[in-house]
C-alpha angles and dihedrals in degrees: 000000000000128000123239111255122235127219117258114265121244122206110261115248110244113215118211114258114258116234111249105247115198121207114272089242091054093048089052092046111033092178093071097080090041090054091047091052092048089051092050090048090050091051093050093047091045091053091050091050092048092051091050091051089048091060091052114102117243104238116202118222091253088065101042093108098044102116127172127250112265110307123227100183142348092294101009130095136178093242150317120346118261117256111271109153125087126228095227095054135084122227131202128182124209111199109201102203133171087258097051139279123320118195117200125188107216122221113210087165088072102030112014094165095049096043089050092050092051093047096050093045092048096046091053096051099254094139096044109127094358113141132222106250103183131040117161124167099286107032147017122223128199141148096092111130089199092053093220106084094261101089137091147145096283095265141064133232128240117248114265108190125210105183112187099024114123119231094222121167110297095031116142127211144152123270124238137172112251106268090008133096129281111274116247097224111005109103135173138207121208119234090185135017115290107277120256117346096341134256120332094200132051114273097176099246103212111156152009134219114250137188102046095288101137090110089066090049091050089051094059117105130173111293096036112126142226103225093187142325124228121199122211122202123198 
């Protein structure tokens, strides 16, 4: 088998470099290009600042004093979050995700420790930028700072059993390894009813999606992100 022949190469013609000629106005006023450069840098920095502010959770006045337990690292704490929520208030979480907003009515009457934990973490920006790492046919799962199902806030939650509640589409609970404790930050949202007869362990049912936003839940795939979470108190 023969190889195709290539045409002989010729040396490229190098054109002499043209002198950079500035506009007459700029030559007379050299501060103009500097001013333009400063303006461009200001726009870029301003856009970055605006994006950073957009990722910050909006904290209502009722949660202004909701501080986390002692922090050991960016997503790690010494233990459970201090109690912040009030029994006479209603709490709603809005997740701003890359697939649209998801509004969740929280249920402290079923799982007060879990709701308080979620509220404190969300109000302090814990979930900002964290991706959903798992999304099989019937649920999506997020809240893992490692993005692989192995992460958490450095502590686990107590079981808060809700016997008799149905895990219909839009139900929100906390993740756990089979036979292990309830994770302190990883949560899931069901897209379909829980398969089979339902869970055999406590998954701390603590909320439900409202406002017909299940299409946003269904659209989420691994790699989609939570930009921020806003908690509303009423």
